[in-house]
N, C-alpha and C positions, 0 to 999 in steps of 0.2 A: 518310531518315537512316540512315547506316551504323553497325553496331555498333562499329566501330573509332573512332568519334568520342569514346568515353569514355576514350581513351588519355591526352589531355591533362589531364583532370580527375584521372585516376589518378596521373599524374606530379606534378601539383600537390600532391596529398594526400601522396605520398611525401616531397616536400620539406618539407612541414609536419611530417612525422614525424621527419625528420632533426633539425629544430630542437628537437623534444621530447627526442630522444636526447641531444643536446648539453646540454640544460638538466637532464638527469638524470632525466626523467620515466620511469615504467615502464609496465607493461601497463595500469594503471587510466587512462592518458591516451587510450586507444582505446575507442570505444563498440563493444560487443560484444552488445548486445540483439539478440534473434533474431527473424527474419521479419517485421519491421515495414516497411511501404511508405514512411512518411514520416520515419523516423529516419535519421540520417546514419551508421548503424551499418555496419560491415563485414560483419555477418550479416544485413543488411536486404535488401529486395528493390526498392528504388527504381530501380536500373539496369534490372531486368527489366521493370518497369512501363514505363519509357520505351521499351524495345524493342517492347512490344506497341502503344504509342501510335503509334510510328514507322510501324508496319504498317497504320495506319488504324483500329485498334480503340478502342473507347470502354471506359475503365478506371475502375472504382470499387473502394472498400475497404468491406468488411463485417466487423462483429464479432459478428453474430448471423445465425443460419440462420433466416430469416423467410419468410413467404409472398411479401412483396414482392420479396425476392431471388430466390426461385424463379421468379416471373414475368418478371423483368427479364433475368437472366443467360442467356447462350448458352454461356458457358465459365466454369467455376469453377477458380481456381488456389489450392491449399491448400498452403502451406509449413508443414508440421505442426510444432509446438512439442515433440513427442515422438517417440521412434523407432517403427519398425515400422508395422503396419496402424492405420487410424483407430479410435478409440473406438467401441464398439458403436452407441450411439445416434446419434452423428454419421455413421457409416457407413451406418446405415439411412436417414437423411435424404438423404444423397448418392445411395444406390442408388434410393429413390423418385423423387428429382428426375430421375435419368437415365432411369428406366423410364416416367415419366409422359408425356413427349414425346420423340419421336425426334430423332436428329441433335444432341443436346447433347453437350458435351465437358468432361472435366475432367482436370486435371493435379494429381497428388498427389505430394508430395515429402517423404519421410520425414526425420526429423532424425537425422543420422549423421555430421555434419560441422560443424566450427568453423573459420572462415576466419582466426582469429588467427595460427596457426602460418604459413599461406601468406602472410599480410600481412607478418610480419616477414621472411620469406624474400625477398619482393619488395623490401622495404626494403633489405636486405643486398645484393641483386644490383643495385640501382640506386646504391649508393655507388660513387664513383670507385675504380677498382682501386689507384691509388697514393695514395689518401686516408689518413685517419686509421685506423690499425689498431685503436686502442682502441675507436673507434666501431663499426668492423665487428664487433669481438669482442662488443660490447654488443648489437648487433642479433642476433648468433647466439645469445647467452645467452637473449634474450627469445623467439626462436623456439623454443629447445629447451624452456624453461618451457611455452610455450603448447602444444607438441606433446604434452606429458604429459597435459594435460587435454583433448585433442582428441576430438571425438566426441559421445557421447550425455550430454547434461547434463539433458534433460527426463525426468522420470519417466514410465514407461509407464502407460497406462491399465489399470485393474483388469480390465475386460473389453473385448475388441477385436472388431472386425467378423468376420464369418464369412469364412474363406479362399475359400469357393465363390463368394461374391459380390465379394471383393476380392483379397487376396493374403496371402502368408505370407513370412517372412524367415528366413534362415539366421543365427541368432545366433552370435556369436563373443565369447569372452573374451580373445582375443589382441588386442594393440594393432593399430590400423590400419596398413596398408602402402601403398606406392605402386605402382600398376599398371605391370608391365613390358611388357604387351602390350595392345592393344585390338582387339576384334573386333566384328563386327556392322555393319549398314547405316550407323549414325551414326559409325563409325570412319573412314570413307573420308576420306582427306586429313588425318587427325590424326596427329601425330607423338607417341607415348607418351612419349619422352623430355623433350619440351618441354611437354606438357600436364600431366605429373606428377599424374595423377588419383588421389585417394586411395581406398581401399577398406577397408571394415571389415565391416558386415553386408551380405549379398547377397540377392537375390530368389529365391524358389522359383518354378519355372516348371512349368506343366502344359500348358495349351492356349494360353497367351499367346504373343505374338510378341516375340522378344528383338530390340531395337534397338541395344543396346550391352552389351559384355562387357568386363570387365577380368580378365585372366589366366583366361580362360573362366568367369568368374563373372558371372551376370546383374547388370547395373547399372541398365538401363533397359528396361522392358517396356510393351507396350500391348495392349489387346484391345477388340473390338467387341460390343456387346450386341445383343439380338435385335431391337431397333428402330433400329439404326444409330447409337446413342449410342456414344461411345468414351471410353476411359480411358487415360491415360499415367501410369505410376508410375515415379519415380526413386528409387533406393536412398539417395541423399543429394544435398544441394545444392552439391557441389563445382564445378559449372560454372554456377550460377544466382544465388548470392548476390553481393552487391557486392564483398566482398574477393576472392572467388574470380575474378571477372572482371579483377582487376588483372594476371593472367596472360593475354597476348594469345592464346595457344594454346587457351584454353578458350572464347573468345568464339564460335567457330563452333558449338560444341555448344549454347550458349545460344541462338543464333539458330535452330538446328534445332528446339529446343523451342518456340520462338515460331511458327515456320512449320508445325509439326505441326497447329495448329488450322485452317489453311487461309489463303487470301488474302482471302476475303470479309470486309469489316468486321463485327465481331460486338461484342457486349457481354460484357466480360470482368470478372469479380468476383474480386478478391484477398480471400480470407477469412483473418483473422488472429486470433490470440488462443487461448486454451485452452478458455474456458467458452462455447461458442457456442450452446448450447440451455438452460443452466441459469446461475444466478448463481454468482458465485464463493463458496466456502464462507466462512461467517462465522467471526470471530475466536473461538478457543476461550473458553469461559467461565472465570471465575476459580474457579468451584466445581470445575472439572476438577483444580485443584491438590490438592484434598482426597484424591485417590486416589493421589497420588505421595508416597512415603516419602523423606525426612522432612518435605517441604514441608507435608504435610497437617496435621500437628500444629501447625506455626508458623502456617499460614494460619488454622487453626481458633481459635487463641488471639488472634490479630490481629482476627478477626471479632467474638469475644466482647468484646474491649476496646473495639472501635469501637461495638458495641451498647450497652454500658454508658455510654460518653461521650455517645451520642446521647440515651439516656434521661435523663442527668443534666441535659442542656440543654433537654429538652423541657418545654413548660408543663404546670403542674400541672392536673389535671381535678377537677371537683367544685365544691361550693358554696363561695364565698369566705368567709372568716372576717370577722366584723364588726370594725370599727376600735374600739379602746378609747374609752369615753365622754370627751369633751372638756370636759364641764361647761358648755357653751354655754347649755343650758336652764335653769341655775341662776344668776340674776343675782348672787347673793352670791359666787359663785366669783371674780369679778373683784377686789373689794375684799379678799377673804381672801388672794388671791395677792400683792396689793400690801402688804398688812400683814405677811405672812410675809417678803417681801423687805426691808421697812424694818426688821423685827426682826432680820433677819441682819446688817444693817450697823449695828446699835446705835441705831436711831432708834425705840425702842419707843413714845415719847410720840406721835410723829407718826402712828404706826400706830393707837394708841387714838383719837386724834382723828378720823382718817379713819373708823374703824369707828363712833365715835359719830354723826358726821355722816350716815353711811349708815343708822343705825337711826332717826334722827330723820325721815329722809327716807322710810325704808320703813314705820315705824310712828309716824306723827305724833301718835297719841292716847296713846302710852305715856309715863310719867313716870319710867321707869327711867333711872337715870343710872349709868354704869360708867366710872369714870376721869375725867380732866379733860375740860372742854368745849373745843371748838376755839378759843375766845376766850382761854382761860388754859391752853395746854399746859404739861405738865410740862418743866421744864428737863432738858436732856440730862445734866447733871451729876448729877441725882437718880436717874438709872437705875443700879441696882447692876450694875456689870460682871461680877459673879460670878453673876448670876441665870441661870436657865436659858433657853434660846432661846424667843422669843416663840411661843406656841401660840394661834392664832386662836380655837380652840374654847373656850378659857377665858374669852374675853370675851364670848361669846355668852350672852345672857339673855333667854329669851322670857317 
């Protein structure tokens, strides 16, 4: 498989972008996630993976630095998500892996490049010269907007690996520029005007070999360890990422990085992600807001109100209170209740008759008589409508 086979797919992608431009879509329509092998991002590494496979290598992707990875991989490719040297713990792992067994190889690419600006540049160049000028102007505007944010987006680690074991960079606060000249072994046959290689941070060189320079600034270096393990470092991924390879002039540089590991089929591991040795940091606790003014007072009051609401709905603890007596243990309670009800509706005679019947049943030996018998109840008309409400207790005679 030749590296130039990606030209057709790149042109197809550009045609799709033209449709997006016509429909008014902006930069958000382009996937720019960084360093992933399986994403269709312009900052991804899927094309580089295919180049390694085309050379006969076996390629896998890893998101953790493990013993299994250390035993399997002959080559590790790290497209770092942050600028400069690797984080200290990560760098120590790589150095131990390189030193443990000889003739291992590693390619480390610092993050100092975003392919979005070059992507829109390529879109603009692919538009017909006599085509819609408004469309060309829109592509140029998107390219300019992307160029303002080009470069280092990933935050640097708090502690980086030692320069004696790895490398150091010449940091720059100036915006990136395009190399006017290229030097070094890798620059043979490369036209600087066509390749338009960007340069921002460059590599510091001591005993390392320089493979590529831009305007006499080191961009690609390599060195060999005591056990014949080797390391290749690129200052940025401007000739390795998917979007960067839309420019055909950069593809020979990508091929030279692939050929750097040799012709023998090897196991190549692409390591991606930021947290390779530890888990990602947990989400901040809500209690952290208590330390931020004035959110601390607001959060404290909301927490107190929430606690009060929870306590109000919580079940009450302790011994349950006894229910009020229902009178079920007193047989007389039933007729008394019926008598009181009949008295309220003006049927006092019927009430007395019922109570008398109850007494005869309850006390059959008693000869006490109170009120008329059930056989001769008092007529309702004889009841004084002005009398007081019926009181069952006044009829009780023991």
